[in-house]
Legacy VTK file of the C-alpha trace (Angstrom):
# vtk DataFile Version 3.0
C-alpha trace
ASCII
DATASET POLYDATA
POINTS 193 float
115.955 72.232 128.246
115.890 68.574 129.232
112.744 66.616 128.572
112.364 65.061 131.988
108.568 64.743 131.956
105.705 63.983 129.638
104.025 66.837 127.772
100.807 68.194 129.256
97.675 66.837 127.590
95.143 69.365 126.341
91.740 68.159 125.151
89.676 70.116 122.656
85.955 69.624 122.925
83.269 70.059 120.264
82.318 73.440 121.756
85.900 74.555 120.944
86.873 74.702 124.603
90.351 73.565 125.533
90.855 71.606 128.743
94.255 71.297 130.432
94.297 67.854 132.076
97.404 68.782 134.071
95.728 71.635 135.939
92.107 70.466 135.478
91.128 73.863 134.079
89.845 75.266 130.830
92.431 77.280 128.920
92.475 79.670 125.976
94.739 79.893 122.959
96.466 82.766 124.749
97.156 80.471 127.727
98.644 77.908 125.345
100.802 80.621 123.753
102.132 81.513 127.214
102.866 77.822 127.851
104.890 77.685 124.617
106.785 80.864 125.535
107.624 79.484 128.970
108.926 76.258 127.424
106.126 74.000 128.651
105.476 71.195 126.203
101.928 70.055 125.468
99.928 67.965 123.014
96.348 68.646 121.979
93.874 65.860 121.281
90.364 66.048 119.912
88.266 64.871 122.870
85.821 62.908 120.699
88.076 61.223 118.121
91.352 61.147 120.087
93.148 62.585 117.039
96.345 64.573 117.709
95.528 68.134 116.589
98.567 69.866 118.116
99.806 71.150 114.736
96.496 72.818 113.858
96.180 74.398 117.325
99.742 75.786 117.144
98.964 77.129 113.664
95.821 78.725 115.085
97.926 80.417 117.808
100.222 81.834 115.115
97.196 83.042 113.148
95.820 84.769 116.270
99.160 86.494 116.939
99.423 87.624 113.310
95.843 88.947 113.296
96.604 91.037 116.405
99.151 92.969 114.369
102.200 91.151 115.712
103.425 90.359 112.208
106.380 88.026 112.419
106.045 86.185 109.114
106.797 88.221 105.984
104.332 87.930 103.116
107.047 86.680 100.742
107.880 83.892 103.197
104.210 82.883 103.516
103.779 82.814 99.743
106.884 80.714 99.254
105.787 78.362 102.008
102.417 77.879 100.283
104.240 77.131 97.019
106.053 74.234 98.694
102.805 72.391 99.460
102.539 69.546 96.949
105.999 70.322 95.545
108.661 67.641 95.284
110.680 69.510 97.922
107.826 69.545 100.429
109.441 66.843 102.560
112.677 68.844 102.903
111.035 72.052 104.108
110.216 70.972 107.707
113.791 69.795 108.293
115.192 72.996 106.842
112.856 75.178 108.897
113.747 73.262 112.088
117.448 73.783 111.355
116.940 77.471 110.571
114.927 78.229 113.684
117.453 76.377 115.868
120.229 78.431 114.319
118.282 81.660 114.818
117.640 80.740 118.456
121.345 80.127 119.073
122.229 83.451 117.437
119.541 85.181 119.500
121.075 83.850 122.713
124.534 85.100 121.659
123.027 88.478 120.812
121.253 88.757 124.161
124.491 87.892 125.926
126.326 90.621 124.031
123.606 93.166 124.839
123.656 92.311 128.521
127.428 92.819 128.623
127.407 96.188 126.906
124.764 98.755 126.082
127.148 100.880 124.039
127.566 101.171 120.280
128.936 97.627 120.152
125.500 96.253 121.011
123.939 97.837 117.929
126.777 96.583 115.714
126.333 93.065 117.094
122.614 93.249 116.323
123.265 94.362 112.739
125.809 91.563 112.249
123.407 88.946 113.604
120.548 90.150 111.416
122.830 90.216 108.363
124.190 86.684 108.991
120.727 85.234 109.562
119.340 86.974 106.477
122.208 85.735 104.314
121.819 82.191 105.604
118.055 82.225 104.988
118.403 83.690 101.472
121.098 81.171 100.574
118.973 78.283 101.781
115.892 79.554 99.937
117.924 79.742 96.707
118.590 76.009 97.096
114.837 75.443 96.875
114.384 77.581 93.751
115.765 75.626 90.793
117.220 77.547 87.856
116.701 80.914 89.538
112.903 80.642 89.629
111.285 83.284 91.774
114.128 85.748 91.368
113.513 89.156 89.893
114.119 89.365 86.178
115.302 92.578 84.625
115.713 93.374 80.990
119.270 94.211 79.972
119.471 97.191 77.632
122.205 99.711 76.782
120.446 102.153 79.108
120.121 99.522 81.819
123.161 97.209 81.985
122.968 93.879 83.790
122.829 94.538 87.489
121.817 92.923 90.686
118.123 93.559 91.334
117.673 96.161 94.047
115.451 95.584 97.025
112.172 97.386 96.794
111.811 100.733 98.520
109.211 99.342 100.920
111.579 96.603 102.137
114.240 99.193 102.947
111.707 101.404 104.670
110.459 98.490 106.755
113.997 97.431 107.705
114.943 101.016 108.543
111.824 101.407 110.698
112.620 98.154 112.538
116.210 99.228 113.166
115.037 102.623 114.428
112.582 100.932 116.801
115.303 98.608 118.088
117.680 101.516 118.587
115.023 103.371 120.627
114.556 100.297 122.824
118.311 99.943 123.322
118.582 103.653 124.179
115.729 103.303 126.682
117.414 100.319 128.328
120.751 102.129 128.432
119.216 105.183 130.124
117.859 102.978 132.940
LINES 1 194
193 0 1 2 3 4 5 6 7 8 9 10 11 12 13 14 15 16 17 18 19 20 21 22 23 24 25 26 27 28 29 30 31 32 33 34 35 36 37 38 39 40 41 42 43 44 45 46 47 48 49 50 51 52 53 54 55 56 57 58 59 60 61 62 63 64 65 66 67 68 69 70 71 72 73 74 75 76 77 78 79 80 81 82 83 84 85 86 87 88 89 90 91 92 93 94 95 96 97 98 99 100 101 102 103 104 105 106 107 108 109 110 111 112 113 114 115 116 117 118 119 120 121 122 123 124 125 126 127 128 129 130 131 132 133 134 135 136 137 138 139 140 141 142 143 144 145 146 147 148 149 150 151 152 153 154 155 156 157 158 159 160 161 162 163 164 165 166 167 168 169 170 171 172 173 174 175 176 177 178 179 180 181 182 183 184 185 186 187 188 189 190 191 192
């Protein structure tokens, strides 16, 4: 999307109301979320101080979405993100996250193209491959940020329990299985139309 115009200016007043100067109307966080989803760029300024508060408003939108039960950010990711605050690697994290989300977006577009071309079994295989590649890339990148294996599971090696790769917890598998089942139901519903 080409940036051919200036971002819309939103002003936040002391009463917490948000004012869209482009449309001369008051807006809600939900309206701002819809603007983001439609690709409309905006900046938010505190009306009194003139301070740019776009980051905190976007974070507030994410918080609102998460509190509505639309959980996108895994707890392990949130914990690791908190650990990076004040860490020597803190300055690298934003660049890495930008790169990762751009990569995920590109993969998502490829996946959508594959789904639109075929609703058969190939669509589900493509989805699994995309999820696997993105997961591997994310895990590999996160390992770069964990020096000397910190944060990895540690298991005691005994004659009864030889050295092995730590298994994913049962709840992670259940959650992944549930997500795949939900996606398969959606694909089946689209295919039946």
